[in-house]
N, C-alpha and C positions, 0 to 999 in steps of 0.2 A: 634430254633429249641429245642427240649424237651432233658431232660437230660440224656445222656447218660449212661444206666447200660447195660452193654453187660451180654451175657448169658454167661453159661460154656462152654468155649473154650477146646472140648476134644485133638482135635491138629491142627498145621496149617503148611501146605506147599506151598513153594513159590518156582515155575520155570519160569525163566524169565518175562515176563509181567504179570504172570498169580499166582494167589494166592487161594490158597484155605483152607477152614476152615470146620470142621467138629465141630457142634454145639449142645449140649443139650438143649432144651427150657424147663425147670424146673417150675413145676406148683406154684411155690413161686414166681413169677416175679410179681411184682407189676401191670404191664402193663395189666395182665388177669382181674383184678379187677374192676367189673362191665362191661366188655368186653365179653360176654355176659351174662344175670344171666342164660341162660338156658345152654348155653355149651361156656366156656370160650375160646376165640380167640384170636392168637396173633396180634394186630392191624397191618394195612399197614403201618402207620405211623413210627413205634419201627422197623419194617423190614429195612425200608428205612433209618431208623439212624444208624442204624447197618451197614448196606452198605456203608455209606458215612464214619462212625467214622472208622471203619477196612478197607477200600480202601486208604482212606487218611492215615492212620497211616503206614498203608505198603507200596506204595508209594511216602510217603514225602509229600504233600499236606497239604496246609492249609483247613479246612472243611468250603469252601466257594462254597456253591454251586451257578452255573449262570442258569441252566435249567435242567428239566427231561426228558427224551427221552423215549417215547414208553413204556410207566411203566403199567405195567400190575401183577392183582393178580388170579393166576389160582386157588389155592385150598388154603383151612384154614390151618392155622399151630396152632395144638392144643397144650393143655398144655403136659408135659412130650414126646414133640417128638425128635427125632434125626435128624438135616438138615445140609443138605453141603450147604454153602455159595460158591459159586465159584466169583472173580473178575479177569475178563481179563484189563488188562491198555493199553490205547492206547495213549502215550505220547505225539505226537504230536498234537491231539486235545485237550489235558486235559482232557480226557474222559474214566471214569470207566462204564463198562459192566458189569452189576449182573447177577446173577441166586439162587435162594433157590430149593433145590431138595432135593430128597432121592430117589435115584435108578430112577426110571420110571417116579415117581409122580411131578411135578412140583410144586409148591407152587408160585413163585413171579418172574419178573425178569422187566430190564428196563436199561436204560442209564442215568449214571448221568454226565452233564458237568461242569465242575469246572471252576474257573476264573481263573484258570493258578499258582496260585502264591505258589510256594513251600516252604517248613518251610527255606531253604535256602538264600532264595531270599527277596530281600527287597520289600516292598509295597509301591508304589507310591500314 
């Protein structure tokens, strides 16, 4: 997995099995370098990495992804953009359902199935 460098977190709100972050995607993030020369775009792999990192931290999992489901990138995230990352946790399935959006604009979404080990559980 890539080295996680998170964007600026403006705020975070947790309610039950849902966590919501307001993020600012600054143009000085190294992820924009060379992706692409005509118009900088936040790579999908970076968006996925942030969802895994923030979701696993919020719900106490080790970042150990088993599979990805229904991964979609609907619109480009450009530099100096505010986005909302919402992650719903399904603990019985060790699954995180994420979406990046801003109002009615949807950027990306998908489901992350984890191998299930939480930080406080022993891995055999």
